Every structure is written in C-alpha cells, then in structure tokens.
SERO-4910 file (N, C-alpha, C, O; in steps of 0.05 Angstrom, whole numbers):
BEGIN
 pado doro    nc1    nc2    nc3   cac1   cac2   cac3    cc1    cc2    cc3    oc1    oc2    oc3
  Met    A  -2965   1768   2280  -2963   1792   2261  -2983   1804   2270  -3000   1790   2281
  Asn    A  -2989   1829   2268  -3010   1844   2279  -3036   1844   2252  -3032   1844   2228
  Tyr    A  -3060   1844   2264  -3081   1844   2242  -3078   1870   2226  -3081   1869   2202
  Arg    A  -3073   1890   2237  -3074   1919   2223  -3045   1918   2204  -3044   1933   2185
  Trp    A  -3024   1904   2210  -3004   1897   2186  -3020   1878   2160  -3018   1881   2136
  Leu    A  -3031   1862   2171  -3044   1849   2150  -3064   1862   2127  -3064   1862   2103
  Leu    A  -3079   1873   2144  -3096   1896   2123  -3081   1908   2111  -3085   1908   2086
  Arg    A  -3056   1922   2122  -3044   1940   2101  -3031   1923   2080  -3025   1935   2059
  Met    A  -3026   1899   2081  -3008   1886   2062  -3035   1875   2043  -3033   1871   2019
  Ala    A  -3053   1871   2055  -3078   1865   2031  -3082   1892   2013  -3084   1889   1989
  Lys    A  -3083   1919   2025  -3090   1940   2011  -3069   1944   1992  -3076   1952   1969
  Trp    A  -3040   1939   1998  -3019   1943   1985  -3024   1926   1960  -3022   1936   1937
  Gly    A  -3028   1903   1962  -3034   1881   1947  -3057   1887   1923  -3051   1882   1899
  Arg    A  -3081   1899   1930  -3097   1906   1910  -3096   1934   1896  -3110   1940   1877
  Asn    A  -3079   1948   1908  -3072   1975   1899  -3046   1986   1902  -3041   2005   1917
  Pro    A  -3028   1973   1889  -2997   1974   1900  -2991   2003   1891  -3007   2015   1876
  Pro    A  -2966   2015   1902  -2955   2041   1901  -2946   2044   1873  -2943   2026   1856
  Gly    A  -2940   2070   1870  -2927   2076   1841  -2900   2074   1835  -2886   2071   1855
  Glu    A  -2889   2073   1810  -2864   2069   1810  -2842   2084   1817  -2818   2076   1819
  Lys    A  -2853   2111   1822  -2839   2139   1833  -2835   2129   1863  -2812   2127   1872
  Gln    A  -2855   2124   1878  -2854   2119   1901  -2837   2099   1913  -2824   2101   1934
  Val    A  -2839   2075   1895  -2821   2048   1899  -2793   2058   1897  -2776   2049   1913
  Lys    A  -2784   2078   1874  -2757   2083   1874  -2753   2106   1900  -2729   2107   1907
  Leu    A  -2766   2119   1911  -2759   2137   1929  -2757   2123   1952  -2738   2130   1966
  Val    A  -2774   2100   1961  -2762   2083   1983  -2734   2075   1982  -2716   2082   1997
  Leu    A  -2732   2057   1959  -2708   2048   1957  -2687   2060   1955  -2666   2053   1966
  Gly    A  -2692   2084   1939  -2663   2104   1950  -2659   2114   1975  -2637   2122   1983
  Ala    A  -2681   2115   1990  -2675   2127   2017  -2657   2106   2035  -2638   2110   2051
  Ile    A  -2671   2079   2026  -2655   2056   2040  -2628   2055   2037  -2610   2049   2052
  Leu    A  -2628   2061   2010  -2596   2053   1995  -2580   2080   2010  -2557   2075   2016
  Ile    A  -2587   2100   2015  -2576   2123   2023  -2567   2118   2054  -2545   2125   2063
  Cys    A  -2591   2103   2072  -2580   2094   2099  -2558   2074   2098  -2539   2075   2114
  Leu    A  -2560   2055   2080  -2540   2034   2079  -2512   2041   2072  -2492   2028   2079
  Val    A  -2513   2060   2059  -2487   2071   2052  -2474   2089   2073  -2450   2090   2076
  Leu    A  -2488   2100   2084  -2482   2121   2108  -2474   2100   2133  -2454   2104   2146
  Phe    A  -2490   2080   2137  -2480   2060   2152  -2454   2044   2149  -2439   2039   2168
  Ala    A  -2449   2035   2122  -2424   2024   2109  -2401   2045   2117  -2380   2036   2125
  Ile    A  -2403   2066   2116  -2380   2086   2117  -2371   2089   2141  -2347   2092   2145
  Glu    A  -2391   2089   2164  -2392   2096   2190  -2378   2067   2201  -2356   2072   2212
  Arg    A  -2383   2046   2200  -2368   2021   2200  -2340   2020   2187  -2321   2014   2201
  Leu    A  -2336   2025   2165  -2311   2029   2150  -2288   2041   2163  -2266   2031   2167
  Phe    A  -2299   2069   2170  -2281   2093   2176  -2287   2099   2208  -2269   2109   2222
  Gly    A  -2308   2092   2219  -2312   2097   2252  -2329   2128   2249  -2331   2141   2228
  Trp    A  -2337   2135   2271  -2348   2159   2280  -2331   2177   2288  -2316   2173   2307
  Pro    A  -2330   2204   2273  -2310   2224   2277  -2306   2235   2303  -2325   2234   2318
  Glu    A  -2286   2244   2310  -2286   2254   2342  -2297   2278   2341  -2308   2285   2361
  Trp    A  -2296   2293   2322  -2311   2324   2322  -2335   2321   2319  -2347   2342   2325
  Leu    A  -2354   2299   2310  -2380   2295   2311  -2397   2288   2338  -2422   2289   2339
  Thr    A  -2376   2280   2361  -2383   2270   2385  -2391   2292   2403  -2374   2309   2410
  Pro    A  -2419   2291   2412  -2420   2316   2428  -2412   2318   2459  -2415   2300   2474
  Gln    A  -2403   2341   2464  -2390   2339   2492  -2413   2344   2515  -2434   2356   2512
  Asn    A  -2403   2329   2541  -2422   2338   2562  -2427   2367   2571  -2411   2376   2586
  Thr    A  -2448   2382   2564  -2453   2404   2569  -2481   2411   2582  -2499   2394   2580
  Pro    A  -2485   2433   2594  -2512   2430   2606  -2535   2437   2593  -2535   2458   2580
  Arg    A  -2555   2424   2595  -2582   2426   2578  -2581   2453   2574  -2578   2470   2592
  Gly    A  -2586   2462   2541  -2592   2488   2535  -2570   2511   2532  -2576   2533   2524
  Arg    A  -2543   2503   2538  -2521   2513   2538  -2505   2506   2516  -2509   2485   2504
  Phe    A  -2487   2521   2509  -2463   2519   2483  -2443   2531   2496  -2445   2551   2509
  Asn    A  -2422   2517   2490  -2393   2530   2497  -2382   2545   2472  -2374   2533   2451
  Asn    A  -2382   2567   2476  -2367   2586   2458  -2334   2583   2459  -2319   2598   2445
***
C-alpha cells in the first residue's frame, strides 16, 4: 500500500466526511452498479455502438 494512501486514511479517521458526502458517494456507486447490471442482463444496444468513421467526421 502506498504511503500517501495511509496518510489519507489517517486523515479521514481523524476527520470523517459528512453524512451528505457519504450518501452522495454511495448513491453514485449504486447508480454505476445498476447501469452495469442492466448492461449485463440485456446487453449493449446496437444503436449505441459507434461506427468506424474517420476522425472528426460525421455521417449524415
């Protein structure tokens, strides 16, 4: 483990984040997990797959 991470954990141990910040982080993680589960269950839609186009050009 990196020494910098140990210092960060010690700082958080002495001065933990507020309840709102913890809820925000857990909410973001929950949204990511839900999106991951939906993708695994139903797959990636074909219409969201990018096409091989030259850089900077769009097909109209």
